[in-house]
N, C-alpha and C positions, 0 to 999 in steps of 0.2 A: 605939016609939022604940028597944026591944031588936035588934028586925029591921033599923032603920034602921043602926044600928050596926054587925051583922054581914055587914050588904051592903057597906057601910063598908069593915072589914077585910079582906073576900074581893076584893074591888076591886083594895084596896092592896096585898094578896100575889098578886094577879094580874098585875101590875104590874113590883110586884119583882121577880116570878120571870122575868117576859118579858126584862127588862132583862138580869138575871143569864144565862138563857139566850143572847142576843144578845151580851154580851161571851165568855160562855166559846167560840161558836162563832168569835168574830174570833181569842180568843187561838189557841184551835187551829189555825186557819185559818195566822196570823203563826207559828204554831211548826212548823206541817209547810213552809210557805214559806223559811225559815232554813233547816232541815234538807236540805231538796231543795237549796237554794245550797252549802250546805256540802257534801253529796255529789257535787254538779258539779266544787268546786273541786278535791278529790280523785280519785286515779287510782282503781278501783273496787275494789282488791283492796284498795287501801289505807282506803277508805269503808270495806268490809267488817270489817277490822282492828279499827277505830275504833270500830264498833259490838259487835264482839263483846267485846272487851277493856275498853270501856266508856268510854276515854278517848281525845282525840284527839291527833295526832302534834304539833302546835302543845302543849297543854298538857303532855304528857311530857316536850318540849325544854324547857319553863319547870320545870314539875317538879327536874328532873335537871339544869337550868342548860346545857345545852350549845346549840351554838349551829346546828352541822351535826353528821350522822350521824357518829362519828369513835368506833369501838369502845372501843379506849384511853380514850377523854374518858370516854365514858359508864359504862365500866366504875368507872373512876376515881371519879370524882361520885358512883356508886350505892354504892359500897362504904366513902366517905365518910358520905354522908347515911342509910345504915342503920343504920351504926356510931354516928353522933350522936343517932340517934332512937332505939336500944335502947331498952327497959323498963327493963334493968337501970340504967343508967346517968338516968333520969329523962326520958325521951324518953318519945313518944307513939306509941301501937301502929298509931293511926290513921294518922298521917304517914308510918310506916313502912309501911304497906300502900299506900300514898299510892306511895311509892318505888318500891316490889316492880312495881306496875302502870305506872309510867312505865317504868323497866325492861325489861317483857315487852312495851309496846307498842313500841318502840325496837327491842328484838329483831326483830320480827316485823315491822319494816318495813327493816330491813336484809337479813332473809331474803326480802324482797318484790321490795329492789331486786336483791339477788345472781340470784335468779332471774329476773326482766327482764334481768341483762345477758345470763345465760349463754342466755334466749332472743336477744336480739340479736344475739352471736355467731353463733349457730346461721344465724339469716338470713344473715348476711354472707357466712357459707361458701358456703351457696347461691346 
């Protein structure tokens, strides 16, 4: 009887293990598909910046509450949110870090756009 019980437990563990691995593979495939779709939606340099900084352009805009890439508005919202989330006034270091990362991401996007505009200007001249 102990032999049969051990076999039942072993078969059950194998079934659960296979189901778990199948679900894991499906989740990984879905994650890869979503990442590649996100990468296709952004320009290559912008997608690379998102990967390096770890925050998407849309997420950075949401964090700093800006709808377009206006440097003055970005700086104004950054200064306000950084000050409000300062630990000395009861803020959160985590939120302050998110604000800093969002600003870095938007600054990088502005730099990419400026570089692209400069390259377009050169192509127009030739």
